N, C-alpha and C positions, 0 to 999 in steps of 0.2 A: 896441653889440654885447655880448651876455652872454658870460661865460667859457665856453670849450669844453674844460675840463680834466677829461675823463672818465678813469676808471681804465683803460679799454681803450686810449684814445689814448696816455696817458702810458706804459703798459707796452709798447705797440708801439714807441713812440719809444725807450724804454730799450733794447729788444732790438736795434733798428736801430743805435743808437750803440755798443752793446756788440760787435755783430758787426763793425762798422767799425773800432773803436779798441781793443778788448780791455780787460782789467782795468787800472785806473789806480794801484792801491796808494796811495791818498791817506790822510791828509795828510802831506807830507814833514816829518819831525821825529822825534827820538829819544826824546822824553818829552812827556807832556801839557803841561808848562809851556812847552816849546819851541814846541809847536803854538799855544798861546795867544799867545806873543810874536809868532810869525809872522802870526797873524790880525790883530793890531793893526798890525804894521809894513807889511802888504801893502796898506793903504789908500792909494789913489792912486799906486801904483807897480807895477812888474813884479816877479815873484817872484825873478828873478835878482838884483835889487837887495836884496831881503830876505835872500837867502842870504848876500850879502856882509856885511850888517849883523850877521846872526847869527854869522857867522864872526868878526867883530870882537869880539862879546861873548864868544865862546868863548876867544878869544886872551887876554882879560884875566880869564878864569875868572869871568864874571859872568852866565852863563846859569842863574841861580837867583834867586828873588825877593829873598831877603835880601841876597845879594852885589850884585845889580843896584841895590838901594836904597842900598847902601853907597857906590856910585860917586858922585863929585861930578857934578852935573847936566851941567856942561860936558863932562866926560869921556864921560858916557853919550851926549850929543848927538854928539860926535865919532865914537863907535862906530856910531851910527845914520845918519851922514851919507849913506851910499850909498842909503838907503831914501827920501830926500827928506823935506822938511818936518821935518828932524831935531830942531829945537828943540821943535816942537809934539809930535812923537812921543815925545821924551824925557819931557816932562811927562805925557803920557797913559800911557806905560808905567810911570812911577813911581806915578801915581795908581792904576793897576790893581794893581801889586804891593802897595801899602799895603792896598787892599781885600782882595786875595787872602790876605795874611798875617793880617789882622785877623779873617778868618773861618775860619782854620784850614787854608788851603791845600787841596790836592787830597784830603788825608786826611779832611777833614770835608765839603768841598763836594760830594764824589761821592755823598753820602747825601741831598743836598737834592732835593726834588721838582723836576721840570723847570720847571714854571711859576714856582716861587719863585726858582730859580736864574737863569732868563732875566730876570725882573723885576729882580733884584739886579744882574746884569751891565749891563742897560740904564741903570741909575742911575749907573754909573761914567763919569766925564767922558771923552768921546771914543769911547765904545763905542755904536754904533748897532745896529739890528736885524741887518744882515748880519754884522757882526763878532761880535756875541753868538751868532748861530746857527752861525757857523763854529766858535766855541769849544765850544758845546754839542754839536754833531754830532761834531767830530773830536777834541776833547780829552776829552769826557765820554761820548761814545757815545750821546747822546740822539736820539730820533727827531724831529728838527726839520729841515725842508727849507730849504735856503739859497736865497734869491732874489737873484741878482746881475744885473748888466747883460747878461751873456751869456744867462742864462735868459730875460730879457725879450725880447732880440733874437730868439732862436730861436722862442719861443712866439708872438711877434708875426708872424714871417715864416711860421709854419705856420697863421696865422689863428685861433689859439686865444684870444688876448687882443688888446687894443688897444695895450698897452705902457705906458699911463699909470696903470694901477691901482696903488693903494697897496700897500706891502709886505705888510702883514698880510692883506689880502684874497687876494693871490696865494698866500702861504704856507699859509693855512688851506685854500684850495681844493685845492692839491696834496696836502696831508696828508689831507684828507677822501677824495680820490679814490684814494690809494694805501694808506691805512692806516698805522699806526705801524710803521715798519720802518727802523731806523737803518742797517743794512747796505745796504739798497737806496738810501736817501737818500745815503749816503756815495758809493757808486759812481756814482749818477745825476748828482750835482752835478759830480763829477770828470769824467765823460764829456762833460757839457755844456761845461765849460771847455775840455777838449781839442778838442772839435769846433769851438767858436767861435774858438779861437786858430788852428786849422789851416785851417778851411774857411769857417765862417759868420762871416767878418770884417765889418767895416764895409762893405768892398767885397767881397762874397762870391765865393768860388771855386766857383761852382755846377757847373762841369764835372767836378769830382772828388767832388761831394757824393753820398752814398748815399741821401739822403732824398728822398721824393716828396711832392707836395702843398704845396710851399713857395712863397710869393709871390715871394721874391727869385729863385728858380729860374725861375718863370714869366716874370718880367720880363726875365731874361737869355736867354730862349729855351728850347726843349725840350732835355732831356738824358735820357740813359738812366740806369738805376740803380733799386735797390729799397730799401725800408725795412722 
């Protein structure tokens, strides 16, 4: 099956999600650096756990690249314990902070072209495409669409993708269909996450879903609602 990610379909879905859930005001964080830290820590864990880890960093005044690197790795790992895989995440966060400082931090990196910045982020140990794109979109305001498990689930249930396509294929297809629009991408990704957590779960809550044309909905029987 070929991709069915047309601009019309994607914008109609966005409008349906926005009507259902309203503006999301993402990403939670008081500074670009805090957003970057959150993007790294949220790998394989719930956001509530990330918030606890970030609160621990704040408690020791280490929510800053230089101060974070100054922490002994064991102490940093203890701060990150709520986020899971805390020893691994401590190493990854330290590697990111070294990279970040060596390249001049936000003050210099904000001037890098998006393609160059994305390539550089992907070269940092532990940062894959989804994390890199979270950082680009939410910390740097770049028009890069984030593809996560929720996006795959929703698009697959709508019959637009098979669900096994590689990350770059899906990202490029959405960006081509919607055009470069960081504000739209920001809200769209946040709405998909909201919808997937509330309704389009692994075991979907189709009775409360406002969307139509969904395979999961069809399998669970007819429902009312509009998108």
